[in-house]
C-alpha positions in Angstrom: 11.4 -16.3 -21.3 7.8 -16.2 -20.4 4.8 -16.7 -22.7 3.6 -13.2 -21.9 6.7 -11.8 -23.4 4.8 -12.1 -26.6 1.5 -10.7 -25.4 1.8 -7.0 -25.9 4.0 -7.6 -28.9 1.0 -9.4 -30.4 -1.4 -6.7 -29.2 0.7 -4.0 -30.8 2.0 -5.8 -33.8 -0.3 -8.6 -34.8 -1.7 -5.8 -36.7 -5.3 -6.4 -36.8 -7.4 -4.3 -34.4 -11.0 -4.5 -35.7 -9.8 -4.7 -39.3 -7.3 -1.9 -39.1 -4.2 -3.6 -40.2 -0.9 -1.8 -40.0 1.0 -4.2 -42.2 1.3 -7.8 -43.0 4.0 -10.1 -41.6 5.0 -13.8 -41.6 7.2 -14.4 -38.6 8.4 -12.3 -35.7 11.6 -13.9 -34.6 12.7 -13.6 -30.9 16.1 -14.7 -29.7 16.9 -14.9 -26.0 20.2 -15.9 -24.4 20.7 -16.1 -20.7 23.9 -17.0 -18.9 23.4 -18.1 -15.3 26.2 -18.0 -12.7 26.7 -20.2 -9.7 24.9 -17.7 -7.4 21.7 -17.7 -9.5 22.2 -14.3 -11.2 21.8 -14.1 -15.0 23.2 -12.0 -17.8 20.4 -11.8 -20.3 20.2 -10.6 -23.9 17.1 -10.4 -26.1 16.7 -9.6 -29.8 13.3 -9.0 -31.5 13.6 -9.2 -35.3 10.8 -7.6 -37.4 9.9 -9.3 -40.7 9.7 -6.1 -42.7 11.4 -2.8 -42.7 8.0 -1.1 -43.1 6.8 -2.6 -39.8 10.1 -1.8 -38.0 9.9 1.8 -39.1 6.2 2.1 -37.9 7.2 0.7 -34.5 10.3 2.9 -34.2 8.3 6.0 -35.1 5.6 5.2 -32.6 8.2 4.4 -29.8 11.2 6.7 -30.2 12.4 5.4 -26.8 12.8 1.6 -27.3 12.9 1.1 -23.5 9.2 2.1 -23.3 8.3 -0.5 -26.0 10.3 -3.3 -24.5 9.1 -2.6 -20.9 5.5 -2.8 -22.1 6.1 -5.9 -24.3 7.5 -7.8 -21.3 7.0 -8.1 -17.6 10.7 -8.0 -16.9 10.8 -4.7 -15.1 7.9 -5.9 -12.9 8.6 -9.6 -12.2 12.4 -9.7 -12.2 14.9 -7.4 -10.6 17.1 -5.9 -13.3 20.2 -3.8 -13.4 22.5 -2.4 -16.1 19.6 -2.4 -18.6 20.5 -1.3 -22.1 17.9 -1.2 -24.9 18.5 0.0 -28.5 17.2 -0.1 -32.1 19.3 -1.8 -34.7 18.2 -0.2 -38.0 20.5 -2.4 -40.1 18.7 -5.6 -38.9 15.2 -4.3 -38.2 15.7 -5.3 -34.6 15.3 -4.2 -31.0 18.2 -5.3 -28.7 18.1 -5.7 -24.9 20.9 -6.5 -22.5 20.4 -6.7 -18.7 21.6 -8.2 -15.5 18.8 -10.3 -13.8 19.4 -10.4 -10.1 18.2 -13.6 -8.4 16.9 -15.1 -11.6 17.4 -18.7 -10.3 16.6 -19.7 -6.7 17.4 -22.7 -4.6 14.2 -24.4 -3.5 13.5 -28.0 -2.5 17.1 -29.0 -3.0 17.1 -27.8 -6.7 17.7 -24.6 -8.5 14.6 -23.2 -10.2 14.0 -20.7 -13.0 10.4 -19.6 -13.9 10.6 -19.8 -17.6 6.8 -19.7 -18.1 4.2 -22.1 -19.5 4.0 -23.1 -23.1 7.7 -23.6 -24.0 9.2 -26.9 -25.2 12.7 -28.1 -24.1 14.3 -29.3 -27.3 17.9 -29.8 -26.3 20.1 -30.0 -23.2 23.6 -31.1 -22.3 25.9 -30.4 -19.4 26.2 -26.8 -20.3 23.0 -25.5 -21.7 19.3 -26.0 -22.3 17.4 -24.7 -25.4 13.7 -24.0 -25.5 11.3 -23.1 -28.3 8.1 -21.2 -28.0 5.8 -20.8 -31.0 2.8 -18.4 -30.8 0.4 -18.6 -33.7 -1.0 -15.2 -34.6 -3.2 -16.2 -37.5 -3.2 -18.8 -40.3 -0.3 -16.9 -41.9 1.7 -15.3 -39.1 3.5 -16.7 -36.1 5.9 -15.5 -33.4 8.9 -17.8 -33.0 11.1 -17.6 -29.9 14.2 -19.5 -29.0 15.6 -19.3 -25.5 19.1 -20.6 -24.7 20.1 -21.0 -21.0 23.8 -21.3 -20.4 24.1 -23.0 -17.0 26.9 -23.0 -14.4 29.5 -25.8 -14.4 28.6 -28.9 -12.4 24.9 -28.5 -13.3 23.0 -31.6 -14.1 19.6 -33.4 -14.0 17.7 -30.8 -16.0 13.9 -30.9 -15.8 11.1 -28.7 -17.3 7.5 -28.9 -16.1 5.2 -27.5 -18.8 2.3 -27.4 -16.3 4.1 -24.9 -14.0 6.6 -23.4 -16.4 9.4 -24.2 -14.0 12.8 -25.3 -15.3 15.0 -26.8 -12.6 18.5 -28.3 -12.2 20.9 -29.7 -9.6 24.3 -28.1 -9.0 27.3 -29.4 -7.0 29.0 -26.7 -4.9 30.9 -26.5 -1.6 29.2 -25.1 1.5 30.6 -21.8 2.5 30.7 -21.0 6.2 31.5 -17.5 7.4 29.9 -14.2 8.5 26.5 -13.5 6.9 24.7 -10.3 6.4 21.8 -9.3 4.2 20.5 -6.3 2.4 16.7 -6.4 2.2 14.7 -4.1 0.0 10.9 -4.4 0.0 9.1 -2.7 -2.9 5.4 -2.2 -2.6 2.7 -0.7 -4.7 2.2 2.7 -3.1 -1.5 2.5 -4.0 -3.7 -0.6 -4.6 -7.3 -0.5 -5.9 -10.0 -2.0 -3.8 -12.0 -2.8 -6.9 -9.1 -5.0 -8.1 -8.6 -7.0 -4.9 -9.1 -10.3 -6.6 -6.5 -9.5 -9.3 -3.7 -9.0 -6.7 -4.1 -12.6 -5.6 -3.7 -14.1 -9.1 -0.1 -14.4 -10.5 -1.6 -15.6 -13.8 -3.0 -12.1 -14.5 -0.7 -10.2 -16.9 1.9 -12.9 -16.2 2.3 -11.8 -12.6 2.7 -8.0 -13.0 0.1 -7.3 -10.3 2.0 -8.4 -7.2 1.5 -6.3 -4.1 5.1 -6.5 -2.8 8.5 -7.6 -4.1 11.2 -8.5 -1.6 14.7 -8.4 -2.9 16.9 -10.3 -0.4 20.7 -10.0 -1.1 23.4 -12.0 0.7 26.1 -9.4 1.3 28.3 -11.6 3.6 31.0 -14.2 3.0 29.0 -17.3 4.1 25.9 -19.1 2.9 22.5 -18.1 4.0 20.2 -21.1 4.4 16.6 -21.8 5.2 15.3 -18.3 4.3 11.6 -17.8 5.0 9.5 -14.8 4.0 5.9 -14.1 4.9 3.5 -11.1 4.5 0.4 -9.6 6.0 -1.8 -6.7 4.8 -3.4 -5.0 7.8 -6.6 -6.7 8.8 -7.4 -7.6 5.2 -5.2 -10.8 5.1 -3.8 -13.4 7.3 -0.1 -14.1 7.4 0.8 -15.7 4.1 2.3 -19.1 3.8 6.0 -18.9 4.0 8.1 -18.8 0.9 11.1 -21.1 1.7 14.5 -20.9 0.0 17.2 -23.5 0.8 20.2 -21.3 0.0 21.3 -17.8 -0.8 25.0 -17.9 -1.8 27.3 -14.9 -1.0 26.6 -12.3 -3.7 23.4 -14.1 -4.6 19.8 -12.9 -4.2 16.2 -14.0 -3.9 13.4 -12.1 -5.5 10.1 -13.0 -3.7 6.7 -11.8 -4.9 3.6 -11.4 -2.8 0.1 -12.1 -4.3 -2.3 -11.7 -1.3 -5.7 -13.3 -0.9 -7.5 -10.2 0.3 -10.8 -10.2 2.2 -13.8 -9.0 0.2 -14.4 -6.5 3.0 -11.9 -4.3 1.3 -14.5 -3.6 -1.4 -16.5 -1.6 1.3 -14.0 1.2 1.2 -15.3 4.4 -0.4 -12.1 6.6 -0.3 -8.4 6.3 0.2 -7.4 4.5 3.3 -3.9 3.9 4.8 -2.9 0.4 5.6 0.4 -1.3 6.8 2.0 -4.1 5.0 4.2 -6.3 7.2 7.0 -8.4 5.8 8.6 -11.0 8.2 11.7 -12.9 7.3 14.0 -15.4 9.0 17.2 -17.1 7.9 20.2 -19.1 9.3 23.9 -19.3 8.7 25.9 -22.6 8.4 26.3 -22.7 12.2 22.5 -22.8 12.5 22.3 -19.4 14.1 18.9 -17.8 13.3 18.3 -14.2 12.2 14.9 -12.5 12.0 13.4 -9.2 11.3 10.1 -7.5 10.3 9.7 -4.6 7.8 6.6 -2.4 7.7 5.5 -0.5 4.7 2.6 2.0 4.4 0.3 1.6 1.4 -2.8 3.5 0.4 -5.9 1.5 -0.5 -8.0 3.3 -3.0 -11.8 3.4 -2.7 -13.9 1.0 -4.6 -14.6 3.5 -7.4 -11.1 4.9 -7.6 -8.9 3.7 -10.5 -5.2 4.4 -11.1 -4.3 4.1 -14.8 -0.6 3.3 -14.5 1.2 0.3 -13.0 4.6 1.9 -13.7 6.4 3.4 -10.7 6.5 7.2 -10.8 10.3 7.2 -10.9 10.4 5.0 -14.0 7.8 6.8 -16.1 8.9 8.6 -19.3 5.7 10.6 -19.8 4.5 8.5 -22.7 0.8 7.8 -23.0 1.3 4.0 -22.8 3.3 4.4 -19.5 0.6 6.5 -17.9 -2.2 4.2 -19.0 -0.7 0.7 -18.6 -3.4 -0.4 -16.1 -6.2 0.2 -18.7 -6.9 -3.5 -19.4 -8.0 -3.8 -15.7 -11.2 -1.7 -16.4 -12.6 -5.1 -17.5 -13.2 -5.7 -13.7 -15.8 -3.0 -13.8 -17.9 -4.8 -16.4 -20.4 -6.5 -14.1 -22.6 -8.3 -16.6 -23.8 -10.7 -13.9 -25.0 -7.9 -11.6 -28.8 -8.1 -11.1 -29.5 -4.4 -12.0 -27.5 -4.9 -15.3 -29.4 -8.1 -16.1 -32.7 -6.4 -15.4 -31.8 -3.5 -17.6 -30.7 -5.9 -20.3 -34.1 -7.5 -20.1 -35.8 -4.1 -20.6 -33.6 -3.6 -23.6 -34.6 -7.0 -25.0 -38.2 -6.1 -24.5 -37.8 -2.7 -26.2 -36.0 -4.3 -29.1 -38.9 -6.6 -29.8 -37.2 -9.7 -28.4 -34.2 -9.6 -30.7 -32.0 -12.6 -30.3 -28.9 -10.5 -30.1 -26.3 -13.2 -30.3 -27.9 -15.1 -33.2 -27.4 -12.8 -36.2 -26.1 -9.4 -37.0 -29.4 -7.6 -37.6 -30.7 -8.7 -34.2 -27.5 -7.6 -32.5 -27.7 -4.2 -34.2 -31.3 -3.9 -33.2 -30.5 -4.7 -29.6 -27.6 -2.2 -29.5 -29.9 0.5 -31.0 -32.6 -0.3 -28.4 -29.9 -0.1 -25.6 -28.9 3.4 -26.9 -32.4 4.6 -27.4 -33.6 3.3 -24.0 -30.8 5.1 -22.3 -31.9 8.3 -24.0 -35.5 7.7 -23.0 -34.5 7.3 -19.3 -32.3 10.4 -19.5 -28.9 8.8 -19.0 -26.3 11.4 -20.0 -22.6 12.0 -20.3 -20.8 13.8 -17.5 -17.3 15.1 -17.1 -14.9 12.9 -15.0 -13.8 13.6 -11.5 -10.0 13.0 -10.9 -7.7 12.4 -8.0 -4.0 11.7 -7.6 -3.4 15.0 -9.4 -0.1 15.3 -7.5 1.3 12.4 -9.4 2.1 12.1 -13.1 -0.4 9.3 -13.4 -4.1 9.9 -13.9 -6.5 8.7 -11.2 -10.2 8.8 -12.0 -13.4 7.8 -10.3 -15.0 5.0 -12.3 -18.5 3.9 -11.9 -19.8 0.4 -12.0 -22.8 -0.1 -14.4 -25.2 -0.1 -11.4 -23.8 3.4 -10.4 -24.4 4.7 -13.9 -28.0 3.4 -13.8 -28.6 4.9 -10.4 -27.1 8.3 -11.2 -28.3 8.3 -14.8 -25.0 9.8 -15.8 -21.4 8.7 -16.5 -18.1 9.6 -18.1 -17.0 8.2 -21.5 -15.5 5.2 -19.8 -18.4 4.7 -17.4 -20.8 4.6 -20.3 -18.5 2.3 -22.3 -18.5 -0.1 -19.3 -22.3 0.1 -19.0 -22.8 -0.7 -22.7 -20.2 -3.5 -22.6 -21.9 -5.1 -19.5 -25.4 -5.0 -21.0 -24.2 -6.5 -24.3 -22.1 -9.2 -22.5 -25.3 -10.1 -20.6 -27.0 -11.2 -23.8 -23.9 -13.0 -25.2 -22.4 -10.3 -27.3 -18.6 -10.0 -27.1 -17.7 -6.5 -26.0 -14.6 -4.3 -26.2 -13.7 -1.0 -24.7 -11.3 1.1 -26.8 -9.3 3.7 -24.8 -7.5 6.5 -26.6 -5.9 9.7 -25.3 -8.7 11.6 -23.5 -11.5 9.3 -24.5 -13.1 5.8 -24.5 -15.9 4.1 -26.4 -17.4 0.6 -26.6 -17.2 -1.7 -29.6 -19.6 -4.7 -29.9 -18.6 -7.7 -31.9 -21.5 -8.9 -34.1 -22.3 -12.6 -34.5 -20.6 -12.7 -38.0 -17.4 -11.3 -36.6 -18.0 -7.7 -37.7 -17.9 -4.9 -35.2 -20.3 -2.1 -34.2 -18.5 0.8 -32.5 -20.8 3.2 -30.6 -20.0 6.7 -29.4 -21.8 6.3 -26.0 -21.2 9.9 -25.0 -23.7 10.8 -27.7 -26.3 10.4 -24.9 -27.6 13.7 -23.6 -29.9 14.1 -20.6 -32.1 17.1 -19.7 -29.1 19.1 -18.4 -26.9 18.3 -21.4 -29.2 18.8 -24.3 -30.2 16.9 -27.4 -28.6 13.5 -27.9 -27.0 12.2 -31.1 -29.1 9.6 -33.0 -27.8 6.1 -32.8 -26.8 6.3 -36.4 -24.7 9.4 -35.7 -23.1 7.8 -32.7 -22.1 4.8 -34.8 -20.7 7.0 -37.5 -18.6 9.0 -35.1 -17.3 5.9 -33.4 -16.4 4.4 -36.8 -14.3 7.5 -37.5 -12.5 7.3 -34.2 -11.8 3.6 -34.8 -10.2 4.3 -38.1 -7.8 6.8 -36.6 -6.1 4.6 -33.9 -2.4 5.4 -33.5 0.1 2.7 -32.6 1.2 3.2 -29.0 -1.8 5.4 -28.2 -4.7 3.0 -27.7 -5.7 0.0 -25.7 -8.4 -2.4 -26.8 -9.8 -4.1 -23.7 -11.2 -7.5 -24.6 -13.6 -7.8 -21.7 -14.3 -11.5 -21.9 -10.7 -12.4 -22.4 -9.3 -10.4 -19.5 -12.1 -11.7 -17.2 -11.2 -15.2 -18.3 -7.6 -14.5 -17.3 -8.7 -13.4 -13.8 -9.5 -9.7 -14.1 -12.8 -10.3 -12.2 -15.3 -7.8 -10.7 -15.4 -7.3 -6.9 -18.3 -8.5 -4.8 -21.0 -5.8 -4.7 -23.7 -5.5 -2.1 -27.1 -6.9 -3.1 -29.9 -4.5 -4.3 -33.7 -4.9 -4.2 -35.1 -6.7 -7.2 -37.2 -3.7 -8.2 -34.4 -1.2 -7.9 -34.7 0.0 -11.5 -38.3 0.8 -11.0 -37.3 2.7 -7.8 -34.8 4.6 -9.9 -37.5 5.6 -12.3 -36.8 3.4 -15.3 -39.6 2.9 -17.8 -40.2 1.6 -21.3 -41.6 3.8 -24.0 -45.2 3.1 -24.9 -44.1 1.5 -28.2 -42.0 -1.5 -27.2 -41.6 -3.2 -30.5 -39.4 -1.4 -33.1 -40.6 -1.8 -36.7 -37.7 -0.5 -38.7 -35.2 -3.0 -40.1 -32.1 -2.8 -37.8 -29.5 -2.8 -40.5 -31.1 0.2 -42.2 -31.5 2.1 -38.9 -27.8 2.0 -38.2 -27.1 4.3 -41.1 -27.3 8.1 -41.1 -30.6 9.4 -42.6 -28.9 10.8 -45.7 -27.9 7.3 -46.9 -30.3 6.5 -49.8 -28.7 3.6 -51.6 -30.7 0.4 -52.0 -33.7 -0.5 -54.1 -36.2 -3.2 -54.9 -35.7 -6.2 -57.1 -35.7 -5.4 -60.7 -34.3 -1.8 -60.2 -30.7 -0.6 -60.6 -28.9 1.6 -58.0 -25.8 3.7 -58.5 -22.9 2.1 -56.7 -20.1 4.2 -58.3 -17.6 5.5 -55.8 -14.9 4.5 -53.3 -15.6 1.9 -50.5 -13.7 0.9 -47.4 -14.3 -2.0 -45.0 -13.2 -5.4 -43.8 -13.5 -9.1 -44.2 -13.6 -11.9 -41.5 -12.3 -15.4 -42.2 -15.0 -17.7 -40.8 -12.6 -20.4 -39.9 -9.9 -18.4 -38.1 -11.7 -15.2 -37.2 -8.8 -13.4 -38.9 -9.8 -9.8 -39.9 -8.4 -7.8 -42.7 -9.0 -4.5 -44.6 -10.6 -4.0 -48.0 -10.8 -1.0 -50.3 -12.8 -1.0 -53.6 -13.2 1.7 -56.3 -16.4 0.9 -58.2 -17.4 2.1 -61.6 -20.9 1.2 -62.8 -22.5 1.1 -66.2 -26.1 0.0 -66.2 -26.1 -3.2 -64.1 -22.4 -3.9 -64.8 -19.6 -3.2 -62.3 -15.8 -3.0 -62.6 -13.0 -1.5 -60.7 -9.9 -1.9 -58.5 -9.5 -3.7 -55.2 -6.9 -3.6 -52.4 -6.8 -6.2 -49.6 -4.7 -5.8 -46.5 -2.7 -3.0 -48.1 -0.7 -5.7 -49.9 -2.8 -7.6 -52.3 -4.0 -5.7 -55.4 -6.3 -6.6 -58.3 -9.3 -5.8 -60.5 -12.8 -7.0 -60.5 -16.0 -7.2 -62.5 -19.6 -7.7 -61.3 -23.3 -7.2 -61.6 -26.0 -5.5 -59.5 -29.7 -6.4 -59.5 -31.9 -4.7 -57.1 -30.3 -5.0 -53.7 -28.0 -7.9 -54.8 -24.4 -7.5 -55.8 -22.0 -10.2 -57.1 -18.3 -9.3 -57.7 -15.5 -11.5 -59.0 -12.0 -10.2 -58.2 -8.6 -11.4 -59.3 -5.9 -10.5 -56.9 -2.1 -10.8 -56.8 -0.4 -11.6 -53.4 2.6 -9.3 -52.9 4.1 -11.8 -50.4 3.5 -15.1 -52.1 3.8 -13.8 -55.7 0.6 -15.8 -56.7 -2.8 -14.9 -58.1 -6.1 -16.0 -56.6 -9.8 -15.3 -57.3 -12.3 -14.1 -54.7 -16.1 -14.1 -55.3 -18.1 -11.6 -53.2 -21.9 -12.0 -52.9 -23.7 -9.3 -51.0 -26.7 -7.1 -50.4 -27.0 -3.3 -50.4 -28.2 -1.7 -47.2 -28.0 2.1 -47.2 -24.4 2.9 -48.2 -23.2 -0.5 -47.0 -22.6 -3.6 -49.0 -22.2 -6.7 -46.9 -22.4 -10.5 -47.4 -20.1 -13.5 -47.9 -17.0 -14.2 -49.8 -15.2 -17.4 -51.0 -11.8 -18.0 -52.5 -12.1 -20.1 -55.6 -10.5 -23.5 -55.5 -10.4 -23.6 -51.7 -12.6 -24.0 -48.7 -11.6 -20.5 -47.4 -14.4 -18.0 -47.0 -16.2 -15.7 -44.6 -18.1 -12.5 -44.4 -17.3 -8.9 -45.5 -18.7 -5.4 -45.1 -17.7 -2.3 -47.0 -19.0 1.3 -46.6 -19.2 4.0 -49.3 -16.9 6.8 -48.4 -18.6 10.2 -48.4 
C-alpha cells in the first residue's frame, strides 16, 4: 500500500545486520486487497508469506503477538485511521494475516477521489471495477520482496490515474448530490509530547513514510446530507503560522476525512531547555448543499520537550503492549543528534586525525582502524568518561532520557552509552566513515563501517575518566562490542544507519555558534607523541593474540574461525565459519557460508599469507561452486579477498579465531 510497508520488514527480515544472517530467503510475497465503498472507506486485507518455515518460526517466536510485528512493519496505525483490526499467524501457510476497516481511505479533492498509495508502485492493470499494482523491492542480488495490491473500486468509477512522482492514485465517480441535515464528529489526535530536537522531522512527511505528524484530524460526516468545501488549518503556539488550508470537496454521509498536520516549526523552538506547554489550534469550516457555512476551532495542549530530552516511543500509551520494540520505536531518530558538521566536532576530528598521524580514514581499512583507535585513545587522554543516564517521563511506560549532542559530551567530558555512541558516530562521519548506532535493551554502542565494507564495533563506554577509574584498552573495547554484536536478538535491537536516516530527513537542529577555540577553552590537548607507530590492524587485537609470522616461517592456524564476507559489487554481507586443520604448511577443513552452503577446503600457508580453495554446495540451488580465498594473517584474524571461480563475483572477507 505504501513503499514503507516493506521498510521494517526489510530491516527485521532481510537478515543481514553486519554479517549476522538469520536465514536465507528468495522472495517475501505480500498480497494486499482493498475494497473501497462510495463513501471513501475501505475494507483491507493483507497477507505476508514467508519463504521458509524456519524464518516464519523465528519471527513468530520473536513476536508472539503478531499485532506488534505488523504495526511496526507498517505505518497503518499512524497514518490511517483503522477500526476492527484483526491480526493472526497462519502456521499452515507460513503467513501473517491482517484485516481492518480503513476510515476515510479515499478523499474527494480537486473534483477527483484520491488514495495515497505511495511512491514506487506500478499500475499494471485496470478496468471499470479494479486497479492492480505491483511493487518490487530488491533486497540483494538473490532476494526480493514482491507485493501486489488490488483496489476494488465503487461502481460508476472511471478515469483511473496513478502519478508515480506523488504516489497518488485517483479516479472519478458519478454520484447524486445529497441534500439534508449535516452534522460532524471531529476528533483531533495530537502527539502529547514533541521533541524540540526533532522540530525539522515533524515538517517532513517523507520521514518514516509520514509517521511523525503532529496532529491527525478525523472528520466524520454523521448527518444525512453531503458536507462540501471542508477546510482544515493548524497553528502551534508562536512556533508556527497558520498552515495552508487542506481543502476537501466532499464528505459523504457516513464518510470521513483523515487530515495530517506536518508543521514547519520555527528554529526558536530549539532554544527550549525543559518541558514547555503549548497550545495547538485546529480551525475547520465546511458547508452543506444549501451553502450554509459551519465553523469551529479546537484547542489541544501539548508538551514540548527540551532540546536534550528524547522520548523513545512513538506509540500512544494506550496502544502499547509492553514489548521492547514498542517502547523504543523512536530509536532511529537519534540520528538527528549526530552533528558531524558542528564546528567543535570538526575541530575534534581534526585533532584525532593529527593524533593518528594523518591517517586517510576513508581510504583503506588500516587507516580507518588507526583513526578509530586514535579517537578512542584521545578521548581517554582528555578524560572523557561514561556516566549513568538521567531519565524523565517516569510516570509513563515509555522511557524518556536526556541525550547530549556531541558538543555537550566534549564540554562535559562525560556521556551515557548513547551519548558516547553519538559522539563516535559524529566524529567518524566527519572524516567520511559511515557510522551506525546499535541500540539493544539497556545499552547502545557505535559501529563503524570500514572502506572495504567490514565493520568495527566499539564499546564506547570503555572510556573511564578520573572519577570512574581505568579505561578499557581499544582492543578490549572492540572485542567486547564484537561479542555484543554477535548476540543481537530479533525484535530487540535497532541499527541506526546515521547517513541513511539523515538523507531521509532526520536532520539535526540548529545549534548556537561557539568560539573557534572552544576545545582549547575546555582543556583539550594532544599527547606529546602525536604520530602512532604501531600497525593499526595489529593494534585492534587483544595483547594475547600472537598469530602471524615473517615470510618463510609457518604459524599454527588450527582451530575454529568465524567471520563474514562482503560482495564488492552489491555490498551484500554474509557469515562464514571455518574449521581449520594444519599439517606443516598444508591446510584442510570444513566451511559453512550463510548457515546454508556447506563444503570442504584445502589450502597453504607461507609466512603471513594464506590461500584456501573451497568447494561448496548450495542448499537452495542444489549446485556446487568453488571459492578461492587469498588473505593475510594479522593476530588471530585472517582477512583478504575472495573470488568465485568461473564468474566475476568477488569481494573481501574477514574471519577471527574463536578462543
